[in-house]
N, CA, C and O atoms as a Maestro MAE file, in Angstrom:
{
 s_m_m2io_version
 :::
 2.0.0
}

f_m_ct {
 s_m_title
 :::
 protein
 m_atom[348] {
  # First column is atom index #
  i_m_mmod_type
  r_m_x_coord
  r_m_y_coord
  r_m_z_coord
  i_m_residue_number
  s_m_chain_name
  s_m_pdb_residue_name
  s_m_pdb_atom_name
  i_m_atomic_number
  :::
  1 25 82.381 110.885 95.156 1 A "MET " " N  " 7
  2 3 83.790 110.313 95.080 1 A "MET " " CA " 6
  3 2 83.269 109.364 93.623 1 A "MET " " C  " 6
  4 15 82.841 108.209 93.614 1 A "MET " " O  " 8
  5 25 83.444 110.145 92.642 2 A "THR " " N  " 7
  6 3 83.789 109.836 90.963 2 A "THR " " CA " 6
  7 2 84.262 108.709 90.938 2 A "THR " " C  " 6
  8 15 84.988 108.297 91.843 2 A "THR " " O  " 8
  9 25 83.916 107.962 89.831 3 A "LEU " " N  " 7
  10 3 84.918 106.660 89.912 3 A "LEU " " CA " 6
  11 2 86.205 107.310 89.653 3 A "LEU " " C  " 6
  12 15 87.046 107.009 90.499 3 A "LEU " " O  " 8
  13 25 86.655 108.192 88.650 4 A "LYS " " N  " 7
  14 3 88.042 108.324 88.276 4 A "LYS " " CA " 6
  15 2 88.683 109.075 89.148 4 A "LYS " " C  " 6
  16 15 89.813 109.407 88.788 4 A "LYS " " O  " 8
  17 25 88.281 109.502 90.320 5 A "GLU " " N  " 7
  18 3 88.774 110.044 91.921 5 A "GLU " " CA " 6
  19 2 89.167 108.639 92.937 5 A "GLU " " C  " 6
  20 15 90.095 108.258 93.651 5 A "GLU " " O  " 8
  21 25 88.055 108.253 92.567 6 A "CYS " " N  " 7
  22 3 88.871 106.516 93.353 6 A "CYS " " CA " 6
  23 2 89.386 105.469 92.505 6 A "CYS " " C  " 6
  24 15 89.444 104.310 92.915 6 A "CYS " " O  " 8
  25 25 89.767 105.804 91.343 7 A "LYS " " N  " 7
  26 3 90.825 104.889 90.376 7 A "LYS " " CA " 6
  27 2 92.371 105.923 90.606 7 A "LYS " " C  " 6
  28 15 93.530 105.529 90.479 7 A "LYS " " O  " 8
  29 25 92.026 106.932 90.871 8 A "LYS " " N  " 7
  30 3 93.413 107.744 91.280 8 A "LYS " " CA " 6
  31 2 93.958 107.438 92.487 8 A "LYS " " C  " 6
  32 15 95.159 107.277 92.708 8 A "LYS " " O  " 8
  33 25 92.784 107.335 93.512 9 A "GLU " " N  " 7
  34 3 93.554 107.319 94.875 9 A "GLU " " CA " 6
  35 2 94.316 105.774 95.118 9 A "GLU " " C  " 6
  36 15 95.383 105.526 95.680 9 A "GLU " " O  " 8
  37 25 93.244 104.774 94.408 10 A "GLU " " N  " 7
  38 3 94.279 103.892 94.168 10 A "GLU " " CA " 6
  39 2 95.655 103.123 93.731 10 A "GLU " " C  " 6
  40 15 96.443 102.261 94.120 10 A "GLU " " O  " 8
  41 25 95.384 104.084 92.589 11 A "LYS " " N  " 7
  42 3 97.125 104.507 92.142 11 A "LYS " " CA " 6
  43 2 97.543 104.665 92.886 11 A "LYS " " C  " 6
  44 15 98.124 103.706 93.395 11 A "LYS " " O  " 8
  45 25 97.592 105.777 93.460 12 A "MET " " N  " 7
  46 3 98.398 106.572 94.724 12 A "MET " " CA " 6
  47 2 98.990 105.300 95.924 12 A "MET " " C  " 6
  48 15 100.145 104.917 96.115 12 A "MET " " O  " 8
  49 25 97.643 104.847 96.622 13 A "ASP " " N  " 7
  50 3 97.953 103.865 97.355 13 A "ASP " " CA " 6
  51 2 98.947 103.204 96.912 13 A "ASP " " C  " 6
  52 15 99.976 103.327 97.576 13 A "ASP " " O  " 8
  53 25 99.028 102.000 95.277 14 A "ARG " " N  " 7
  54 3 100.000 101.553 95.401 14 A "ARG " " CA " 6
  55 2 100.684 101.682 95.175 14 A "ARG " " C  " 6
  56 15 101.362 100.666 95.018 14 A "ARG " " O  " 8
  57 25 101.551 103.409 94.794 15 A "GLU " " N  " 7
  58 3 102.610 103.560 94.522 15 A "GLU " " CA " 6
  59 2 103.163 103.847 95.766 15 A "GLU " " C  " 6
  60 15 104.383 103.961 95.888 15 A "GLU " " O  " 8
  61 25 102.154 104.018 97.002 16 A "PHE " " N  " 7
  62 3 103.099 104.184 98.467 16 A "PHE " " CA " 6
  63 2 103.596 102.841 99.189 16 A "PHE " " C  " 6
  64 15 104.491 102.602 100.000 16 A "PHE " " O  " 8
  65 25 102.544 102.007 98.485 17 A "GLN " " N  " 7
  66 3 103.014 100.662 98.923 17 A "GLN " " CA " 6
  67 2 104.270 100.121 98.375 17 A "GLN " " C  " 6
  68 15 105.054 99.442 99.038 17 A "GLN " " O  " 8
  69 25 104.442 100.467 97.060 18 A "LYS " " N  " 7
  70 3 105.690 100.370 96.432 18 A "LYS " " CA " 6
  71 2 107.208 100.977 97.216 18 A "LYS " " C  " 6
  72 15 108.329 100.620 97.578 18 A "LYS " " O  " 8
  73 25 106.498 101.875 97.170 19 A "LYS " " N  " 7
  74 3 107.863 103.011 97.348 19 A "LYS " " CA " 6
  75 2 108.614 102.930 99.053 19 A "LYS " " C  " 6
  76 15 109.670 103.388 99.489 19 A "LYS " " O  " 8
  77 25 107.505 102.125 99.700 20 A "PHE " " N  " 7
  78 3 107.634 102.369 100.781 20 A "PHE " " CA " 6
  79 2 107.830 100.867 101.398 20 A "PHE " " C  " 6
  80 15 108.224 100.766 102.560 20 A "PHE " " O  " 8
  81 25 107.620 99.977 100.805 21 A "LYS " " N  " 7
  82 3 107.877 98.294 100.626 21 A "LYS " " CA " 6
  83 2 106.912 98.340 101.954 21 A "LYS " " C  " 6
  84 15 107.328 98.023 103.068 21 A "LYS " " O  " 8
  85 25 105.885 98.673 101.753 22 A "PHE " " N  " 7
  86 3 104.236 98.946 103.211 22 A "PHE " " CA " 6
  87 2 103.831 97.571 102.498 22 A "PHE " " C  " 6
  88 15 103.945 97.332 101.296 22 A "PHE " " O  " 8
  89 25 103.319 96.692 103.518 23 A "GLU " " N  " 7
  90 3 102.631 95.179 103.076 23 A "GLU " " CA " 6
  91 2 101.337 95.239 103.573 23 A "GLU " " C  " 6
  92 15 101.296 95.908 104.606 23 A "GLU " " O  " 8
  93 25 99.957 94.662 103.126 24 A "GLY " " N  " 7
  94 3 98.873 94.736 103.984 24 A "GLY " " CA " 6
  95 2 98.265 96.161 103.573 24 A "GLY " " C  " 6
  96 15 98.876 97.073 103.016 24 A "GLY " " O  " 8
  97 25 97.138 96.147 103.908 25 A "SER " " N  " 7
  98 3 95.803 96.708 104.089 25 A "SER " " CA " 6
  99 2 96.490 98.452 104.362 25 A "SER " " C  " 6
  100 15 97.591 98.333 104.899 25 A "SER " " O  " 8
  101 25 96.220 99.562 104.194 26 A "ILE " " N  " 7
  102 3 96.927 100.683 104.801 26 A "ILE " " CA " 6
  103 2 95.751 101.297 106.109 26 A "ILE " " C  " 6
  104 15 94.550 101.355 105.846 26 A "ILE " " O  " 8
  105 25 96.077 101.554 106.943 27 A "ASN " " N  " 7
  106 3 94.844 101.383 108.316 27 A "ASN " " CA " 6
  107 2 96.188 102.946 109.077 27 A "ASN " " C  " 6
  108 15 97.394 103.110 109.263 27 A "ASN " " O  " 8
  109 25 94.834 103.724 109.255 28 A "ILE " " N  " 7
  110 3 95.029 104.979 110.034 28 A "ILE " " CA " 6
  111 2 94.814 104.907 111.383 28 A "ILE " " C  " 6
  112 15 93.715 105.036 111.924 28 A "ILE " " O  " 8
  113 25 96.491 104.577 112.259 29 A "LEU " " N  " 7
  114 3 96.416 104.368 113.687 29 A "LEU " " CA " 6
  115 2 96.055 105.610 114.475 29 A "LEU " " C  " 6
  116 15 96.017 105.446 115.694 29 A "LEU " " O  " 8
  117 25 95.773 106.863 113.998 30 A "THR " " N  " 7
  118 3 95.752 108.100 114.767 30 A "THR " " CA " 6
  119 2 95.859 108.967 113.325 30 A "THR " " C  " 6
  120 15 96.066 108.769 112.127 30 A "THR " " O  " 8
  121 25 95.456 110.524 114.660 31 A "GLN " " N  " 7
  122 3 95.803 111.601 113.696 31 A "GLN " " CA " 6
  123 2 96.591 112.376 114.903 31 A "GLN " " C  " 6
  124 15 96.306 112.247 116.094 31 A "GLN " " O  " 8
  125 25 97.727 113.280 114.334 32 A "MET " " N  " 7
  126 3 98.411 113.850 114.618 32 A "MET " " CA " 6
  127 2 98.814 115.457 113.902 32 A "MET " " C  " 6
  128 15 98.654 115.580 112.687 32 A "MET " " O  " 8
  129 25 99.356 116.697 114.756 33 A "MET " " N  " 7
  130 3 99.166 118.256 114.501 33 A "MET " " CA " 6
  131 2 100.752 118.051 114.231 33 A "MET " " C  " 6
  132 15 101.386 117.079 114.644 33 A "MET " " O  " 8
  133 25 101.132 118.800 113.699 34 A "VAL " " N  " 7
  134 3 102.614 119.723 113.264 34 A "VAL " " CA " 6
  135 2 102.638 120.729 114.244 34 A "VAL " " C  " 6
  136 15 101.655 121.469 114.237 34 A "VAL " " O  " 8
  137 25 103.627 120.980 115.204 35 A "ASP " " N  " 7
  138 3 103.245 121.761 115.815 35 A "ASP " " CA " 6
  139 2 103.589 122.987 115.283 35 A "ASP " " C  " 6
  140 15 104.285 123.219 114.294 35 A "ASP " " O  " 8
  141 25 102.866 123.978 116.261 36 A "PRO " " N  " 7
  142 3 102.455 125.241 115.303 36 A "PRO " " CA " 6
  143 2 103.981 126.138 115.393 36 A "PRO " " C  " 6
  144 15 104.033 127.276 114.927 36 A "PRO " " O  " 8
  145 25 104.847 125.676 115.855 37 A "ALA " " N  " 7
  146 3 106.210 126.643 116.378 37 A "ALA " " CA " 6
  147 2 106.772 126.080 115.606 37 A "ALA " " C  " 6
  148 15 107.673 126.799 115.174 37 A "ALA " " O  " 8
  149 25 106.748 124.401 114.792 38 A "ALA " " N  " 7
  150 3 107.478 123.895 114.289 38 A "ALA " " CA " 6
  151 2 108.200 124.799 112.529 38 A "ALA " " C  " 6
  152 15 107.425 125.333 111.735 38 A "ALA " " O  " 8
  153 25 109.386 124.760 112.356 39 A "THR " " N  " 7
  154 3 109.532 125.267 110.771 39 A "THR " " CA " 6
  155 2 108.957 124.729 109.722 39 A "THR " " C  " 6
  156 15 108.821 123.507 109.770 39 A "THR " " O  " 8
  157 25 108.589 125.261 108.814 40 A "GLU " " N  " 7
  158 3 107.758 124.922 107.894 40 A "GLU " " CA " 6
  159 2 109.158 123.668 107.140 40 A "GLU " " C  " 6
  160 15 110.303 123.662 107.590 40 A "GLU " " O  " 8
  161 25 108.837 123.021 106.336 41 A "LYS " " N  " 7
  162 3 109.979 122.145 105.420 41 A "LYS " " CA " 6
  163 2 109.022 121.590 104.239 41 A "LYS " " C  " 6
  164 15 107.824 121.315 104.307 41 A "LYS " " O  " 8
  165 25 109.961 121.501 103.065 42 A "ARG " " N  " 7
  166 3 109.852 121.414 102.413 42 A "ARG " " CA " 6
  167 2 110.640 119.631 101.880 42 A "ARG " " C  " 6
  168 15 111.780 119.166 101.895 42 A "ARG " " O  " 8
  169 25 109.370 119.153 101.492 43 A "GLY " " N  " 7
  170 3 109.545 117.571 101.335 43 A "GLY " " CA " 6
  171 2 110.378 117.520 100.634 43 A "GLY " " C  " 6
  172 15 110.821 118.515 100.058 43 A "GLY " " O  " 8
  173 25 111.008 115.859 100.426 44 A "GLY " " N  " 7
  174 3 111.782 115.435 99.561 44 A "GLY " " CA " 6
  175 2 112.453 114.253 99.611 44 A "GLY " " C  " 6
  176 15 113.179 114.119 100.596 44 A "GLY " " O  " 8
  177 25 112.408 113.127 98.629 45 A "GLY " " N  " 7
  178 3 112.798 112.013 98.709 45 A "GLY " " CA " 6
  179 2 111.733 111.388 99.526 45 A "GLY " " C  " 6
  180 15 110.611 111.872 99.375 45 A "GLY " " O  " 8
  181 25 111.900 110.138 100.592 46 A "LYS " " N  " 7
  182 3 110.651 109.950 101.304 46 A "LYS " " CA " 6
  183 2 110.332 111.081 102.402 46 A "LYS " " C  " 6
  184 15 109.728 110.641 103.380 46 A "LYS " " O  " 8
  185 25 110.459 111.679 102.411 47 A "ASN " " N  " 7
  186 3 109.950 113.239 103.253 47 A "ASN " " CA " 6
  187 2 108.640 113.937 102.850 47 A "ASN " " C  " 6
  188 15 108.515 114.465 101.745 47 A "ASN " " O  " 8
  189 25 107.777 113.926 103.675 48 A "LEU " " N  " 7
  190 3 106.855 114.297 103.527 48 A "LEU " " CA " 6
  191 2 106.543 116.534 104.143 48 A "LEU " " C  " 6
  192 15 106.660 117.107 105.226 48 A "LEU " " O  " 8
  193 25 106.150 117.010 102.745 49 A "PRO " " N  " 7
  194 3 106.344 118.582 103.634 49 A "PRO " " CA " 6
  195 2 105.547 118.798 104.586 49 A "PRO " " C  " 6
  196 15 104.436 118.342 104.859 49 A "PRO " " O  " 8
  197 25 106.128 119.442 105.007 50 A "LEU " " N  " 7
  198 3 105.237 119.731 106.807 50 A "LEU " " CA " 6
  199 2 104.835 121.401 106.615 50 A "LEU " " C  " 6
  200 15 105.417 122.297 106.004 50 A "LEU " " O  " 8
  201 25 103.846 121.395 107.245 51 A "ARG " " N  " 7
  202 3 102.772 122.615 107.477 51 A "ARG " " CA " 6
  203 2 102.486 122.893 108.367 51 A "ARG " " C  " 6
  204 15 101.658 122.122 108.851 51 A "ARG " " O  " 8
  205 25 102.966 124.374 109.466 52 A "ARG " " N  " 7
  206 3 102.190 124.513 110.833 52 A "ARG " " CA " 6
  207 2 101.139 123.956 111.174 52 A "ARG " " C  " 6
  208 15 100.319 123.806 110.268 52 A "ARG " " O  " 8
  209 25 100.862 123.584 112.193 53 A "GLY " " N  " 7
  210 3 99.555 122.950 112.231 53 A "GLY " " CA " 6
  211 2 98.471 122.427 111.583 53 A "GLY " " C  " 6
  212 15 97.252 122.500 111.735 53 A "GLY " " O  " 8
  213 25 99.545 121.637 110.484 54 A "GLU " " N  " 7
  214 3 98.576 120.386 109.390 54 A "GLU " " CA " 6
  215 2 98.148 119.200 110.674 54 A "GLU " " C  " 6
  216 15 98.645 118.918 111.764 54 A "GLU " " O  " 8
  217 25 96.856 118.664 109.817 55 A "ILE " " N  " 7
  218 3 96.671 117.368 110.920 55 A "ILE " " CA " 6
  219 2 97.665 116.312 110.050 55 A "ILE " " C  " 6
  220 15 98.569 116.858 109.418 55 A "ILE " " O  " 8
  221 25 97.612 115.545 110.009 56 A "LEU " " N  " 7
  222 3 98.257 114.075 109.419 56 A "LEU " " CA " 6
  223 2 97.718 112.948 109.814 56 A "LEU " " C  " 6
  224 15 97.798 112.594 110.990 56 A "LEU " " O  " 8
  225 25 97.136 112.278 108.947 57 A "ASP " " N  " 7
  226 3 97.016 110.671 109.572 57 A "ASP " " CA " 6
  227 2 98.209 109.534 109.687 57 A "ASP " " C  " 6
  228 15 98.818 109.179 108.678 57 A "ASP " " O  " 8
  229 25 98.426 109.121 110.678 58 A "VAL " " N  " 7
  230 3 99.541 108.438 111.047 58 A "VAL " " CA " 6
  231 2 99.356 106.722 110.390 58 A "VAL " " C  " 6
  232 15 98.562 105.864 110.777 58 A "VAL " " O  " 8
  233 25 100.222 106.645 109.468 59 A "ILE " " N  " 7
  234 3 99.927 105.414 108.947 59 A "ILE " " CA " 6
  235 2 101.095 104.135 109.943 59 A "ILE " " C  " 6
  236 15 100.792 102.942 109.939 59 A "ILE " " O  " 8
  237 25 102.188 104.569 110.601 60 A "GLN " " N  " 7
  238 3 102.616 103.547 110.623 60 A "GLN " " CA " 6
  239 2 104.193 104.303 111.501 60 A "GLN " " C  " 6
  240 15 104.953 104.969 110.798 60 A "GLN " " O  " 8
  241 25 104.533 104.099 113.056 61 A "PHE " " N  " 7
  242 3 105.328 104.437 113.646 61 A "PHE " " CA " 6
  243 2 106.489 103.561 113.758 61 A "PHE " " C  " 6
  244 15 106.599 102.653 114.582 61 A "PHE " " O  " 8
  245 25 107.269 103.862 112.959 62 A "THR " " N  " 7
  246 3 108.442 103.498 112.003 62 A "THR " " CA " 6
  247 2 109.636 103.208 113.084 62 A "THR " " C  " 6
  248 15 110.317 102.184 113.138 62 A "THR " " O  " 8
  249 25 109.697 103.987 113.659 63 A "ASN " " N  " 7
  250 3 111.086 104.387 115.139 63 A "ASN " " CA " 6
  251 2 110.872 105.077 115.398 63 A "ASN " " C  " 6
  252 15 109.868 105.726 115.105 63 A "ASN " " O  " 8
  253 25 112.121 105.439 116.445 64 A "GLN " " N  " 7
  254 3 112.199 106.740 117.510 64 A "GLN " " CA " 6
  255 2 112.204 108.052 117.075 64 A "GLN " " C  " 6
  256 15 111.734 108.977 117.738 64 A "GLN " " O  " 8
  257 25 112.660 108.156 116.107 65 A "GLU " " N  " 7
  258 3 112.296 109.751 115.178 65 A "GLU " " CA " 6
  259 2 111.655 109.783 114.020 65 A "GLU " " C  " 6
  260 15 111.713 110.847 113.404 65 A "GLU " " O  " 8
  261 25 110.949 108.744 113.470 66 A "GLN " " N  " 7
  262 3 110.255 109.338 112.487 66 A "GLN " " CA " 6
  263 2 108.941 108.327 112.816 66 A "GLN " " C  " 6
  264 15 108.875 107.344 113.554 66 A "GLN " " O  " 8
  265 25 107.755 109.083 111.825 67 A "ILE " " N  " 7
  266 3 106.185 108.203 111.782 67 A "ILE " " CA " 6
  267 2 106.216 108.352 110.127 67 A "ILE " " C  " 6
  268 15 106.933 109.104 109.467 67 A "ILE " " O  " 8
  269 25 105.471 107.644 109.777 68 A "LEU " " N  " 7
  270 3 104.650 107.463 108.635 68 A "LEU " " CA " 6
  271 2 103.495 108.118 108.518 68 A "LEU " " C  " 6
  272 15 102.469 108.044 109.194 68 A "LEU " " O  " 8
  273 25 103.802 108.847 107.474 69 A "CYS " " N  " 7
  274 3 102.146 109.874 107.503 69 A "CYS " " CA " 6
  275 2 101.596 110.038 106.178 69 A "CYS " " C  " 6
  276 15 102.224 109.683 105.181 69 A "CYS " " O  " 8
  277 25 100.433 110.568 106.125 70 A "ARG " " N  " 7
  278 3 99.844 110.815 105.093 70 A "ARG " " CA " 6
  279 2 98.878 112.370 105.514 70 A "ARG " " C  " 6
  280 15 98.186 112.673 106.486 70 A "ARG " " O  " 8
  281 25 99.168 112.914 104.552 71 A "ASN " " N  " 7
  282 3 98.809 114.388 104.269 71 A "ASN " " CA " 6
  283 2 97.287 114.290 104.092 71 A "ASN " " C  " 6
  284 15 96.669 113.225 104.088 71 A "ASN " " O  " 8
  285 25 96.610 115.816 103.909 72 A "SER " " N  " 7
  286 3 94.938 115.764 103.199 72 A "SER " " CA " 6
  287 2 95.541 115.945 102.105 72 A "SER " " C  " 6
  288 15 94.896 116.946 101.794 72 A "SER " " O  " 8
  289 25 96.247 115.811 101.253 73 A "GLN " " N  " 7
  290 3 96.530 116.001 99.318 73 A "GLN " " CA " 6
  291 2 96.786 113.902 99.158 73 A "GLN " " C  " 6
  292 15 96.953 113.350 98.071 73 A "GLN " " O  " 8
  293 25 96.745 113.208 100.416 74 A "ARG " " N  " 7
  294 3 96.846 111.909 100.280 74 A "ARG " " CA " 6
  295 2 98.136 111.842 99.703 74 A "ARG " " C  " 6
  296 15 98.403 110.994 98.852 74 A "ARG " " O  " 8
  297 25 98.886 112.608 100.072 75 A "ARG " " N  " 7
  298 3 100.339 112.302 99.805 75 A "ARG " " CA " 6
  299 2 101.580 111.883 101.274 75 A "ARG " " C  " 6
  300 15 102.097 112.585 102.144 75 A "ARG " " O  " 8
  301 25 101.640 110.730 101.011 76 A "TYR " " N  " 7
  302 3 102.705 109.565 102.198 76 A "TYR " " CA " 6
  303 2 104.365 110.382 102.099 76 A "TYR " " C  " 6
  304 15 105.078 110.921 101.253 76 A "TYR " " O  " 8
  305 25 104.377 110.075 103.442 77 A "GLY " " N  " 7
  306 3 106.013 110.312 103.772 77 A "GLY " " CA " 6
  307 2 106.561 109.978 105.139 77 A "GLY " " C  " 6
  308 15 105.935 109.681 106.157 77 A "GLY " " O  " 8
  309 25 107.539 110.062 104.994 78 A "TYR " " N  " 7
  310 3 108.055 110.296 106.949 78 A "TYR " " CA " 6
  311 2 108.003 111.879 107.526 78 A "TYR " " C  " 6
  312 15 108.468 112.888 106.996 78 A "TYR " " O  " 8
  313 25 107.344 111.754 108.676 79 A "VAL " " N  " 7
  314 3 107.843 113.191 109.511 79 A "VAL " " CA " 6
  315 2 108.501 112.856 111.040 79 A "VAL " " C  " 6
  316 15 107.997 112.059 111.831 79 A "VAL " " O  " 8
  317 25 109.390 113.419 111.213 80 A "PRO " " N  " 7
  318 3 110.116 114.037 112.231 80 A "PRO " " CA " 6
  319 2 109.112 113.820 113.948 80 A "PRO " " C  " 6
  320 15 108.576 114.857 114.338 80 A "PRO " " O  " 8
  321 25 108.953 112.782 114.679 81 A "ARG " " N  " 7
  322 3 108.398 112.988 115.878 81 A "ARG " " CA " 6
  323 2 108.598 113.820 116.771 81 A "ARG " " C  " 6
  324 15 107.920 113.859 117.799 81 A "ARG " " O  " 8
  325 25 109.779 114.787 116.451 82 A "ALA " " N  " 7
  326 3 109.647 115.830 117.145 82 A "ALA " " CA " 6
  327 2 109.080 117.099 117.156 82 A "ALA " " C  " 6
  328 15 109.183 118.101 117.863 82 A "ALA " " O  " 8
  329 25 108.200 116.637 115.775 83 A "VAL " " N  " 7
  330 3 107.673 118.170 115.550 83 A "VAL " " CA " 6
  331 2 106.079 117.625 115.490 83 A "VAL " " C  " 6
  332 15 105.317 118.503 115.085 83 A "VAL " " O  " 8
  333 25 105.473 116.423 115.797 84 A "MET " " N  " 7
  334 3 104.463 116.364 116.383 84 A "MET " " CA " 6
  335 2 103.720 116.077 117.573 84 A "MET " " C  " 6
  336 15 104.398 115.395 118.341 84 A "MET " " O  " 8
  337 25 102.220 116.429 118.150 85 A "LEU " " N  " 7
  338 3 101.762 116.950 118.856 85 A "LEU " " CA " 6
  339 2 100.635 115.788 118.775 85 A "LEU " " C  " 6
  340 15 100.311 115.194 117.747 85 A "LEU " " O  " 8
  341 25 100.209 115.626 119.820 86 A "PRO " " N  " 7
  342 3 98.593 114.191 119.742 86 A "PRO " " CA " 6
  343 2 97.900 115.623 119.956 86 A "PRO " " C  " 6
  344 15 98.143 116.767 120.340 86 A "PRO " " O  " 8
  345 25 96.361 114.396 119.203 87 A "LEU " " N  " 7
  346 3 95.294 115.732 119.079 87 A "LEU " " CA " 6
  347 2 94.764 115.869 120.474 87 A "LEU " " C  " 6
  348 15 93.952 116.755 120.741 87 A "LEU " " O  " 8
  :::
 }
 m_bond[347] {
  # First column is bond index #
  i_m_from
  i_m_to
  i_m_order
  :::
  1 1 2 1
  2 2 3 1
  3 3 4 2
  4 3 5 1
  5 5 6 1
  6 6 7 1
  7 7 8 2
  8 7 9 1
  9 9 10 1
  10 10 11 1
  11 11 12 2
  12 11 13 1
  13 13 14 1
  14 14 15 1
  15 15 16 2
  16 15 17 1
  17 17 18 1
  18 18 19 1
  19 19 20 2
  20 19 21 1
  21 21 22 1
  22 22 23 1
  23 23 24 2
  24 23 25 1
  25 25 26 1
  26 26 27 1
  27 27 28 2
  28 27 29 1
  29 29 30 1
  30 30 31 1
  31 31 32 2
  32 31 33 1
  33 33 34 1
  34 34 35 1
  35 35 36 2
  36 35 37 1
  37 37 38 1
  38 38 39 1
  39 39 40 2
  40 39 41 1
  41 41 42 1
  42 42 43 1
  43 43 44 2
  44 43 45 1
  45 45 46 1
  46 46 47 1
  47 47 48 2
  48 47 49 1
  49 49 50 1
  50 50 51 1
  51 51 52 2
  52 51 53 1
  53 53 54 1
  54 54 55 1
  55 55 56 2
  56 55 57 1
  57 57 58 1
  58 58 59 1
  59 59 60 2
  60 59 61 1
  61 61 62 1
  62 62 63 1
  63 63 64 2
  64 63 65 1
  65 65 66 1
  66 66 67 1
  67 67 68 2
  68 67 69 1
  69 69 70 1
  70 70 71 1
  71 71 72 2
  72 71 73 1
  73 73 74 1
  74 74 75 1
  75 75 76 2
  76 75 77 1
  77 77 78 1
  78 78 79 1
  79 79 80 2
  80 79 81 1
  81 81 82 1
  82 82 83 1
  83 83 84 2
  84 83 85 1
  85 85 86 1
  86 86 87 1
  87 87 88 2
  88 87 89 1
  89 89 90 1
  90 90 91 1
  91 91 92 2
  92 91 93 1
  93 93 94 1
  94 94 95 1
  95 95 96 2
  96 95 97 1
  97 97 98 1
  98 98 99 1
  99 99 100 2
  100 99 101 1
  101 101 102 1
  102 102 103 1
  103 103 104 2
  104 103 105 1
  105 105 106 1
  106 106 107 1
  107 107 108 2
  108 107 109 1
  109 109 110 1
  110 110 111 1
  111 111 112 2
  112 111 113 1
  113 113 114 1
  114 114 115 1
  115 115 116 2
  116 115 117 1
  117 117 118 1
  118 118 119 1
  119 119 120 2
  120 119 121 1
  121 121 122 1
  122 122 123 1
  123 123 124 2
  124 123 125 1
  125 125 126 1
  126 126 127 1
  127 127 128 2
  128 127 129 1
  129 129 130 1
  130 130 131 1
  131 131 132 2
  132 131 133 1
  133 133 134 1
  134 134 135 1
  135 135 136 2
  136 135 137 1
  137 137 138 1
  138 138 139 1
  139 139 140 2
  140 139 141 1
  141 141 142 1
  142 142 143 1
  143 143 144 2
  144 143 145 1
  145 145 146 1
  146 146 147 1
  147 147 148 2
  148 147 149 1
  149 149 150 1
  150 150 151 1
  151 151 152 2
  152 151 153 1
  153 153 154 1
  154 154 155 1
  155 155 156 2
  156 155 157 1
  157 157 158 1
  158 158 159 1
  159 159 160 2
  160 159 161 1
  161 161 162 1
  162 162 163 1
  163 163 164 2
  164 163 165 1
  165 165 166 1
  166 166 167 1
  167 167 168 2
  168 167 169 1
  169 169 170 1
  170 170 171 1
  171 171 172 2
  172 171 173 1
  173 173 174 1
  174 174 175 1
  175 175 176 2
  176 175 177 1
  177 177 178 1
  178 178 179 1
  179 179 180 2
  180 179 181 1
  181 181 182 1
  182 182 183 1
  183 183 184 2
  184 183 185 1
  185 185 186 1
  186 186 187 1
  187 187 188 2
  188 187 189 1
  189 189 190 1
  190 190 191 1
  191 191 192 2
  192 191 193 1
  193 193 194 1
  194 194 195 1
  195 195 196 2
  196 195 197 1
  197 197 198 1
  198 198 199 1
  199 199 200 2
  200 199 201 1
  201 201 202 1
  202 202 203 1
  203 203 204 2
  204 203 205 1
  205 205 206 1
  206 206 207 1
  207 207 208 2
  208 207 209 1
  209 209 210 1
  210 210 211 1
  211 211 212 2
  212 211 213 1
  213 213 214 1
  214 214 215 1
  215 215 216 2
  216 215 217 1
  217 217 218 1
  218 218 219 1
  219 219 220 2
  220 219 221 1
  221 221 222 1
  222 222 223 1
  223 223 224 2
  224 223 225 1
  225 225 226 1
  226 226 227 1
  227 227 228 2
  228 227 229 1
  229 229 230 1
  230 230 231 1
  231 231 232 2
  232 231 233 1
  233 233 234 1
  234 234 235 1
  235 235 236 2
  236 235 237 1
  237 237 238 1
  238 238 239 1
  239 239 240 2
  240 239 241 1
  241 241 242 1
  242 242 243 1
  243 243 244 2
  244 243 245 1
  245 245 246 1
  246 246 247 1
  247 247 248 2
  248 247 249 1
  249 249 250 1
  250 250 251 1
  251 251 252 2
  252 251 253 1
  253 253 254 1
  254 254 255 1
  255 255 256 2
  256 255 257 1
  257 257 258 1
  258 258 259 1
  259 259 260 2
  260 259 261 1
  261 261 262 1
  262 262 263 1
  263 263 264 2
  264 263 265 1
  265 265 266 1
  266 266 267 1
  267 267 268 2
  268 267 269 1
  269 269 270 1
  270 270 271 1
  271 271 272 2
  272 271 273 1
  273 273 274 1
  274 274 275 1
  275 275 276 2
  276 275 277 1
  277 277 278 1
  278 278 279 1
  279 279 280 2
  280 279 281 1
  281 281 282 1
  282 282 283 1
  283 283 284 2
  284 283 285 1
  285 285 286 1
  286 286 287 1
  287 287 288 2
  288 287 289 1
  289 289 290 1
  290 290 291 1
  291 291 292 2
  292 291 293 1
  293 293 294 1
  294 294 295 1
  295 295 296 2
  296 295 297 1
  297 297 298 1
  298 298 299 1
  299 299 300 2
  300 299 301 1
  301 301 302 1
  302 302 303 1
  303 303 304 2
  304 303 305 1
  305 305 306 1
  306 306 307 1
  307 307 308 2
  308 307 309 1
  309 309 310 1
  310 310 311 1
  311 311 312 2
  312 311 313 1
  313 313 314 1
  314 314 315 1
  315 315 316 2
  316 315 317 1
  317 317 318 1
  318 318 319 1
  319 319 320 2
  320 319 321 1
  321 321 322 1
  322 322 323 1
  323 323 324 2
  324 323 325 1
  325 325 326 1
  326 326 327 1
  327 327 328 2
  328 327 329 1
  329 329 330 1
  330 330 331 1
  331 331 332 2
  332 331 333 1
  333 333 334 1
  334 334 335 1
  335 335 336 2
  336 335 337 1
  337 337 338 1
  338 338 339 1
  339 339 340 2
  340 339 341 1
  341 341 342 1
  342 342 343 1
  343 343 344 2
  344 343 345 1
  345 345 346 1
  346 346 347 1
  347 347 348 2
  :::
 }
}
């Protein structure tokens, strides 16, 4: 990883912490997969865009309906628990 890529990732992480009011270090709890039968959704606001079969890093189990996740492009957002499957 180059210095430029590293600084870009640090900037994205800081923006995430500010947007979601997330304190402390970002730790991956587990990985989960978006249900292949789920409908694909465009992201918006604080929601993460969904692609069928995508593997997401779980950052925080926020409540009964949503999970805070990160996708492979290092984008953060909320995902409905109903469309997530354990690996």
